[in-house]
LUMMAR-564402 format. One line per 4 residues: number of its first residue (from 0); for each residue x, y, z of N, C-alpha, C. Coordinates in nm, 4 decimals. Layout:
// residues N
NUM = X:Y:Z:X:Y:Z:X:Y:Z  ...
END
This chain:
// residues 197
0 = 14.9368:8.1791:9.0062:14.8666:8.1678:9.1323:14.8510:8.3059:9.1968  14.9540:8.3838:9.1928:14.9511:8.5180:9.2500:14.8463:8.6031:9.1793  14.8359:8.5854:9.0493:14.7398:8.6612:8.9690:14.5965:8.6292:9.0125  14.5678:8.5006:9.0377:14.4353:8.4577:9.0811:14.3960:8.5205:9.2148
4 = 14.4860:8.5225:9.3081:14.4586:8.5788:9.4406:14.4272:8.7274:9.4281  14.5014:8.7966:9.3452:14.4796:8.9403:9.3289:14.3412:8.9677:9.2703  14.3006:8.8879:9.1722:14.1688:8.9056:9.1105:14.0588:8.8791:9.2134  14.0723:8.7700:9.2902:13.9731:8.7357:9.3916:13.9613:8.8464:9.4949
8 = 14.0735:8.8978:9.5378:14.0737:9.0051:9.6368:14.0064:9.1298:9.5791  14.0324:9.1581:9.4531:13.9728:9.2740:9.3872:13.8204:9.2599:9.3820  13.7708:9.1397:9.3487:13.6268:9.1160:9.3450:13.5647:9.1357:9.4829  13.6307:9.0840:9.5873:13.5781:9.0990:9.7231:13.5692:9.2458:9.7615
12 = 13.6728:9.3224:9.7275:13.6724:9.4648:9.7624:13.5608:9.5378:9.6875  13.5402:9.5046:9.5611:13.4339:9.5680:9.4832:13.2978:9.5326:9.5424  13.2827:9.4087:9.5884:13.1578:9.3637:9.6478:13.1292:9.4407:9.7766  13.2309:9.4568:9.8612:13.2148:9.5298:9.9873:13.1773:9.6747:9.9599
16 = 13.2414:9.7380:9.8605:13.2104:9.8767:9.8260:13.0655:9.8870:9.7792  13.0213:9.7924:9.6986:12.8840:9.7927:9.6487:12.7844:9.7795:9.7636  12.8101:9.6882:9.8566:12.7216:9.6682:9.9716:12.7188:9.7938:10.0579  12.8351:9.8542:10.0825:12.8408:9.9764:10.1630:12.7609:10.0882:10.0975
20 = 12.7734:10.1016:9.9654:12.7015:10.2070:9.8935:12.5508:10.1840:9.9018  12.5076:10.0608:9.8828:12.3648:10.0295:9.8916:12.3136:10.0547:10.0328  12.3921:10.0192:10.1325:12.3530:10.0426:10.2717:12.3384:10.1902:10.3023  12.4332:10.2711:10.2535:12.4251:10.4161:10.2749:12.3012:10.4740:10.2077
24 = 12.2707:10.4267:10.0882:12.1536:10.4753:10.0150:12.0251:10.4443:10.0919  12.0119:10.3213:10.1407:11.8928:10.2826:10.2168:11.8835:10.3585:10.3489  11.9990:10.3903:10.4080:11.9998:10.4664:10.5330:11.9472:10.6074:10.5092  11.9856:10.6689:10.3969:11.9385:10.8034:10.3648:11.7877:10.8052:10.3430
28 = 11.7320:10.6970:10.2936:11.5871:10.6878:10.2736:11.5135:10.6475:10.4018  11.5876:10.6278:10.5117:11.5341:10.5861:10.6417:11.4665:10.4495:10.6345  11.5164:10.3638:10.5448:11.4654:10.2268:10.5358:11.5459:10.1317:10.6238  11.6669:10.1697:10.6595:11.7495:10.0932:10.7528:11.8201:10.1919:10.8431
32 = 11.8839:10.1396:10.9492:11.9573:10.2305:11.0355:12.1067:10.2267:11.0060  12.1445:10.1667:10.8981:12.2860:10.1657:10.8601:12.3388:10.0246:10.8573  12.4531:10.0046:10.9216:12.5177:9.8733:10.9185:12.4775:9.7849:11.0364  12.3750:9.8237:11.1090:12.3303:9.7465:11.2249:12.2420:9.6315:11.1832
36 = 12.1659:9.5805:11.2777:12.0855:9.4616:11.2521:11.9418:9.4912:11.2136  11.8954:9.6125:11.2323:11.7586:9.6452:11.1971:11.6644:9.6457:11.3154  11.7082:9.5945:11.4291:11.6213:9.5900:11.5460:11.5806:9.7289:11.5951  11.6722:9.8263:11.6005:11.6285:9.9595:11.6439:11.5176:10.0166:11.5557
40 = 11.5228:9.9908:11.4262:11.4198:10.0400:11.3351:11.2855:9.9740:11.3658  11.2865:9.8453:11.3916:11.1637:9.7729:11.4241:11.1023:9.8272:11.5526  11.1854:9.8412:11.6566:11.1347:9.8910:11.7844:11.0779:10.0317:11.7703  11.1444:10.1187:11.6947:11.0985:10.2571:11.6782:10.9656:10.2613:11.6028
44 = 10.9524:10.1825:11.4961:10.8287:10.1817:11.4179:10.7115:10.1317:11.5015  10.7331:10.0289:11.5819:10.6266:9.9771:11.6670:10.5883:10.0779:11.7750  10.6876:10.1453:11.8299:10.6607:10.2472:11.9318:10.5819:10.3636:11.8716  10.6205:10.4090:11.7514:10.5496:10.5181:11.6838:10.4044:10.4794:11.6539
48 = 10.3809:10.3530:11.6278:10.2481:10.3020:11.5947:10.1620:10.2802:11.7192  10.2254:10.2765:11.8362:10.1519:10.2493:11.9597:10.1330:10.1009:11.9838  10.2063:10.0185:11.9114:10.1966:9.8734:11.9267:10.2905:9.8273:12.0369  10.2625:9.7113:12.0976:10.3541:9.6583:12.1992:10.4854:9.6143:12.1343
52 = 10.5932:9.6050:12.2136:10.7215:9.5620:12.1561:10.7124:9.4188:12.1030  10.7979:9.3842:12.0074:10.7919:9.2499:11.9490:10.8406:9.1434:12.0467  10.7930:9.0214:12.0256:10.8406:8.9073:12.1027:10.9388:8.8334:12.0129  11.0651:8.8229:12.0572:11.1695:8.7574:11.9778:11.2071:8.6261:12.0452
56 = 11.2099:8.5173:11.9678:11.2441:8.3858:12.0213:11.3508:8.3193:11.9363  11.4351:8.2397:12.0017:11.5300:8.1530:11.9324:11.5682:8.0416:12.0289  11.6331:7.9372:11.9808:11.6799:7.8330:12.0709:11.8288:7.8538:12.0989  11.8855:7.7723:12.1881:12.0255:7.7908:12.2280:12.1229:7.7678:12.1129
60 = 12.0868:7.6817:12.0183:12.1756:7.6542:11.9054:12.1547:7.7545:11.7921  12.0606:7.8447:11.8075:12.0276:7.9448:11.7041:11.9891:7.8788:11.5715  11.9086:7.7738:11.5806:11.8655:7.7075:11.4576:11.7428:7.7737:11.3966  11.6761:7.8594:11.4753:11.5637:7.9344:11.4196:11.5531:8.0680:11.4911
64 = 11.4807:8.1607:11.4287:11.4524:8.2911:11.4879:11.3070:8.3223:11.4581  11.2317:8.3600:11.5619:11.0903:8.3900:11.5463:11.0627:8.5268:11.6058  10.9972:8.6111:11.5288:10.9593:8.7438:11.5769:10.8083:8.7576:11.5626  10.7418:8.7894:11.6739:10.5968:8.8067:11.6732:10.5673:8.9547:11.6904
68 = 10.5022:9.0140:11.5899:10.4650:9.1550:11.5951:10.3164:9.1615:11.6261  10.2834:9.2122:11.7437:10.1432:9.2175:11.7861:10.0798:9.3470:11.7384  9.9516:9.3400:11.7057:9.8784:9.4569:11.6578:9.8480:9.5511:11.7733  9.8316:9.6776:11.7419:9.7939:9.7798:11.8379:9.6575:9.7429:11.8967
72 = 9.6438:9.7488:12.0298:9.5200:9.7092:12.0977:9.4016:9.7941:12.0521  9.4226:9.9245:12.0298:9.3139:10.0116:11.9837:9.2651:9.9685:11.8453  9.3577:9.9279:11.7617:9.3229:9.8838:11.6269:9.2377:9.7572:11.6331  9.2753:9.6646:11.7207:9.2008:9.5395:11.7357:9.0591:9.5685:11.7842
76 = 9.0439:9.6607:11.8826:8.9106:9.6967:11.9330:8.8268:9.7595:11.8225  8.8885:9.8460:11.7425:8.8178:9.9127:11.6336:8.7673:9.8108:11.5313  8.8518:9.7165:11.4972:8.8137:9.6112:11.4016:8.6971:9.5296:11.4575  8.7066:9.4896:11.5864:8.5999:9.4101:11.6478:8.4678:9.4862:11.6490
80 = 8.4716:9.6159:11.6830:8.3497:9.6973:11.6870:8.2882:9.7092:11.5479  8.3712:9.7318:11.4471:8.3212:9.7426:11.3096:8.2580:9.6123:11.2628  8.3212:9.5014:11.2970:8.2673:9.3720:11.2553:8.1334:9.3443:11.3219  8.1206:9.3782:11.4511:7.9943:9.3550:11.5220:7.8837:9.4409:11.4616
84 = 7.9120:9.5686:11.4357:7.8133:9.6580:11.3749:7.7752:9.6128:11.2355  7.8735:9.5708:11.1603:7.8471:9.5238:11.0240:7.7614:9.3977:11.0244  7.7851:9.3089:11.1217:7.7080:9.1849:11.1269:7.5605:9.2124:11.1518  7.5301:9.3054:11.2447:7.3904:9.3361:11.2761:7.3215:9.3979:11.1558
88 = 7.3853:9.4988:11.0948:7.3222:9.5644:10.9799:7.3174:9.4715:10.8588  7.4180:9.3883:10.8449:7.4191:9.2932:10.7335:7.3060:9.1917:10.7462  7.2804:9.1445:10.8695:7.1751:9.0452:10.8885:7.0390:9.1018:10.8501  7.0130:9.2281:10.8888:6.8842:9.2898:10.8559:6.8687:9.3077:10.7056
92 = 6.9707:9.3624:10.6421:6.9591:9.3866:10.4981:6.9655:9.2572:10.4183  7.0397:9.1598:10.4693:7.0501:9.0316:10.3993:6.9161:8.9594:10.3942  6.8412:8.9653:10.5047:6.7121:8.8969:10.5079:6.6188:8.9515:10.4006  6.6204:9.0838:10.3812:6.5328:9.1448:10.2818:6.5801:9.1161:10.1400
96 = 6.7098:9.1250:10.1206:6.7608:9.1137:9.9839:6.7858:8.9708:9.9383  6.7912:8.8765:10.0328:6.8188:8.7374:9.9954:6.7166:8.6821:9.8972  6.5886:8.7063:9.9262:6.4844:8.6521:9.8395:6.4957:8.7079:9.6981  6.5172:8.8390:9.6888:6.5275:8.9036:9.5577:6.6545:8.8602:9.4864
100 = 6.7671:8.8587:9.5597:6.8943:8.8286:9.4940:6.9029:8.6840:9.4473  6.8415:8.5915:9.5199:6.8449:8.4507:9.4782:6.7717:8.4337:9.3457  6.6521:8.4939:9.3369:6.5762:8.4835:9.2120:6.6505:8.5505:9.0972  6.7028:8.6694:9.1233:6.7718:8.7465:9.0192:6.8997:8.6762:8.9742
104 = 6.9780:8.6255:9.0707:7.1036:8.5605:9.0328:7.0783:8.4314:8.9559  6.9730:8.3592:8.9896:6.9407:8.2365:8.9161:6.9044:8.2690:8.7719  6.8261:8.3763:8.7539:6.7860:8.4157:8.6184:6.9075:8.4591:8.5369  6.9932:8.5430:8.5971:7.1127:8.5915:8.5270:7.2077:8.4765:8.4987
108 = 7.2239:8.3875:8.5967:7.3134:8.2733:8.5793:7.2687:8.1848:8.4634  7.1393:8.1570:8.4562:7.0873:8.0752:8.3463:7.1106:8.1423:8.2119  7.0872:8.2722:8.2080:7.1026:8.3469:8.0828:7.2483:8.3447:8.0364  7.3411:8.3728:8.1290:7.4838:8.3737:8.0948:7.5293:8.2347:8.0555
112 = 7.4864:8.1347:8.1306:7.5246:7.9970:8.1015:7.4795:7.9547:7.9623  7.3565:7.9905:7.9256:7.3061:7.9571:7.7922:7.3880:8.0248:7.6831  7.4199:8.1530:7.7028:7.4972:8.2262:7.6020:7.6358:8.1662:7.5850  7.7020:8.1372:7.6975:7.8378:8.0822:7.6911:7.8372:7.9451:7.6263
116 = 7.7434:7.8586:7.6659:7.7428:7.7240:7.6077:7.7111:7.7285:7.4587  7.6232:7.8204:7.4155:7.5955:7.8342:7.2725:7.7208:7.8750:7.1966  7.7949:7.9725:7.2520:7.9169:8.0185:7.1859:8.0204:7.9072:7.1796  8.0375:7.8346:7.2902:8.1360:7.7261:7.2932:8.0966:7.6161:7.1965
120 = 7.9682:7.5784:7.1946:7.9234:7.4726:7.1035:7.9427:7.5128:6.9584  7.9133:7.6393:6.9239:7.9347:7.6863:6.7873:8.0817:7.6780:6.7509  8.1684:7.7226:6.8443:8.3122:7.7231:6.8171:8.3638:7.5802:6.8008  8.3250:7.4905:6.8898:8.3694:7.3516:6.8827:8.3175:7.2877:6.7547
124 = 8.1933:7.3124:6.7216:8.1360:7.2538:6.6011:8.2116:7.2988:6.4769  8.2450:7.4273:6.4691:8.3203:7.4777:6.3544:8.4562:7.4094:6.3447  8.5225:7.3936:6.4593:8.6540:7.3307:6.4601:8.6441:7.1834:6.4210  8.5445:7.1148:6.4756:8.5240:6.9731:6.4433:8.4963:6.9578:6.2944
128 = 8.4090:7.0426:6.2416:8.3780:7.0368:6.0985:8.5027:7.0613:6.0148  8.5852:7.1566:6.0573:8.7095:7.1870:5.9850:8.7996:7.0638:5.9800  8.8172:6.9974:6.0953:8.9045:6.8793:6.1012:8.8460:6.7654:6.0182  8.7174:6.7400:6.0344:8.6555:6.6286:5.9615:8.6579:6.6515:5.8103
132 = 8.6347:6.7747:5.7679:8.6403:6.8065:5.6247:8.7826:6.7896:5.5729  8.8791:6.8377:5.6495:9.0199:6.8323:5.6096:9.0699:6.6878:5.6013  9.0171:6.6011:5.6870:9.0661:6.4629:5.6941:8.9902:6.3662:5.6029  8.9241:6.4168:5.5003:8.8583:6.3255:5.4059:8.9629:6.2418:5.3336
136 = 9.0828:6.2973:5.3232:9.1972:6.2167:5.2794:9.2905:6.2080:5.4003  9.3672:6.0997:5.4149:9.4492:6.0799:5.5344:9.5457:6.1965:5.5607  9.5484:6.2409:5.6874:9.6356:6.3515:5.7291:9.7075:6.3119:5.8573  9.8292:6.3628:5.8726:9.9064:6.3360:5.9938:9.8578:6.4258:6.1078
140 = 9.8971:6.3896:6.2254:9.8625:6.4684:6.3445:9.9108:6.6116:6.3295  10.0335:6.6285:6.2831:10.0908:6.7623:6.2658:10.0106:6.8429:6.1638  9.9732:6.7797:6.0542:9.8956:6.8499:5.9511:9.7605:6.8969:6.0055  9.6955:6.8114:6.0832:9.5640:6.8466:6.1382:9.5763:6.9642:6.2345
144 = 9.6712:6.9541:6.3272:9.6864:7.0603:6.4273:9.7296:7.1916:6.3629  9.8147:7.1843:6.2632:9.8563:7.3059:6.1923:9.7369:7.3683:6.1220  9.6513:7.2855:6.0657:9.5330:7.3341:5.9930:9.4411:7.4168:6.0836  9.4283:7.3761:6.2099:9.3407:7.4507:6.3014:9.4185:7.5528:6.3849
148 = 9.5431:7.5778:6.3443:9.6215:7.6854:6.4049:9.6863:7.6516:6.5374  9.7185:7.5246:6.5595:9.7792:7.4835:6.6855:9.9143:7.4176:6.6616  9.9976:7.4188:6.7659:10.1281:7.3532:6.7593:10.1100:7.2026:6.7767  10.2062:7.1270:6.7267:10.2019:6.9814:6.7363:10.2508:6.9378:6.8747
152 = 10.1656:6.9561:6.9763:10.1960:6.9178:7.1143:10.0970:6.8123:7.1596  10.1389:6.7321:7.2547:10.0540:6.6259:7.3080:9.9231:6.6814:7.3635  9.9308:6.7953:7.4327:9.8098:6.8546:7.4907:9.7086:6.8878:7.3822  9.7552:6.9487:7.2743:9.6650:6.9825:7.1639:9.6085:6.8565:7.0992
156 = 9.6898:6.7541:7.0864:9.6446:6.6259:7.0311:9.5324:6.5680:7.1178  9.5539:6.5687:7.2510:9.4546:6.5113:7.3425:9.3248:6.5915:7.3436  9.3345:6.7222:7.3238:9.2151:6.8071:7.3287:9.1363:6.8078:7.1982  9.2035:6.7879:7.0859:9.1371:6.8102:6.9580:9.1241:6.6863:6.8689
160 = 9.2157:6.5932:6.8788:9.2092:6.4743:6.7927:9.1523:6.3540:6.8684  9.1985:6.3317:6.9909:9.1515:6.2166:7.0690:8.9989:6.2164:7.0862  8.9344:6.3305:7.1168:8.7877:6.3270:7.1284:8.7188:6.2821:6.9990  8.7742:6.3191:6.8851:8.7162:6.2757:6.7577:8.7382:6.1263:6.7351
164 = 8.8501:6.0747:6.7840:8.8741:5.9304:6.7756:8.7750:5.8568:6.8656  8.7519:5.9100:6.9868:8.6598:5.8462:7.0810:8.5156:5.8510:7.0307  8.4783:5.9597:6.9635:8.3424:5.9723:6.9080:8.3326:5.9040:6.7718  8.4414:5.8447:6.7288:8.4509:5.7715:6.6024:8.4234:5.8596:6.4817
168 = 8.4627:5.9862:6.4936:8.4552:6.0775:6.3798:8.5795:6.0632:6.2933  8.6897:6.0243:6.3572:8.8155:5.9962:6.2869:8.8585:5.8551:6.3217  8.9395:5.7966:6.2341:9.0020:5.6684:6.2669:9.1473:5.6737:6.2228  9.2280:5.5878:6.2850:9.3704:5.5807:6.2522:9.3895:5.4926:6.1302
172 = 9.4862:5.5299:6.0466:9.5151:5.4468:5.9296:9.5974:5.3243:5.9688  9.6723:5.3348:6.0803:9.7504:5.2205:6.1300:9.6994:5.1918:6.2716  9.5792:5.1379:6.2814:9.5113:5.1192:6.4101:9.5851:5.0230:6.5031  9.6535:4.9234:6.4459:9.7230:4.8249:6.5293:9.8461:4.8828:6.5997
176 = 9.8944:4.9986:6.5539:10.0106:5.0628:6.6166:9.9848:5.2137:6.6274  9.9116:5.2573:6.7299:9.8706:5.3976:6.7413:9.9859:5.4985:6.7411  10.1042:5.4582:6.7872:10.2158:5.5526:6.7953:10.3124:5.5417:6.6764  10.2684:5.4772:6.5715:10.3524:5.4612:6.4526:10.3884:5.5983:6.3963
180 = 10.5124:5.6145:6.3507:10.5580:5.7463:6.3044:10.4874:5.7913:6.1772  10.4314:5.6998:6.1023:10.3581:5.7357:5.9806:10.2059:5.7341:6.0016  10.1650:5.7412:6.1274:10.0219:5.7371:6.1592:9.9491:5.8554:6.0957  9.8343:5.8262:6.0368:9.7502:5.9313:5.9788:9.6074:5.9077:6.0237
184 = 9.5269:6.0093:6.0060:9.3879:6.0050:6.0510:9.2975:6.0374:5.9334  9.1844:5.9657:5.9268:9.0904:5.9859:5.8164:8.9478:5.9897:5.8727  8.8634:6.0688:5.8092:8.7238:6.0825:5.8515:8.6484:5.9523:5.8254  8.5682:5.9105:5.9232:8.4885:5.7874:5.9117:8.3486:5.8204:5.8589
188 = 8.2663:5.7170:5.8423:8.1267:5.7381:5.8022:8.0526:5.8173:5.9098  8.0827:5.7877:6.0371:8.0213:5.8641:6.1472:8.0636:6.0100:6.1398  8.1886:6.0319:6.1031:8.2383:6.1683:6.0869:8.1667:6.2410:5.9750  8.1383:6.1684:5.8669:8.0630:6.2267:5.7548:7.9232:6.2678:5.8010
192 = 7.8614:6.1846:5.8865:7.7282:6.2173:5.9388:7.7341:6.3404:6.0298  7.8437:6.3517:6.1061:7.8613:6.4702:6.1917:7.8691:6.5964:6.1071  7.9297:6.5856:5.9901:7.9429:6.7018:5.9012:7.8076:6.7477:5.8485  7.7151:6.6541:5.8350:7.5832:6.6873:5.7818:7.4977:6.7637:5.8823
196 = 7.5283:6.7521:6.0108:7.4476:6.8180:6.1155:7.4642:6.9671:6.1146
END
């Protein structure tokens, strides 16, 4: 028992030394004021910035603490002036450029959309063909997913095998029990027709 107390006391002392060292280091970097609460640092930074002092609130039971740091009044005026000026100039330039940008963005959007959908359709078609060709003889879910370079996870099954089942490109060998441990999948006649496309 005596040994346990000594070890616990030693850990506490090491912890206090570590905290003191970290506090001294932060004090040298002027990130804290030392072992105090930090309020003097907050007040000094706000004063240096020209901001009003913070509003600190709590209740009598000290169940919460709220500090409101208000922005410098000059900064707020500057932001408001910039926004007003930007709105006027933006409205003028927007009216002129809206007509051009709408036409241009529609053209670019259509072009990009066509390119992306062509690439996706080619990729999906290649993958579908790979699965349908591979499943001309019955294959397990794991074998199919491994063949197309994926792990045997439910997400991969739902994304790659279930759509082929729904499109009737594949069928289950044990249809009456879809979750059977020996379940395999085989290409259907519809799947063969998909391969011909």
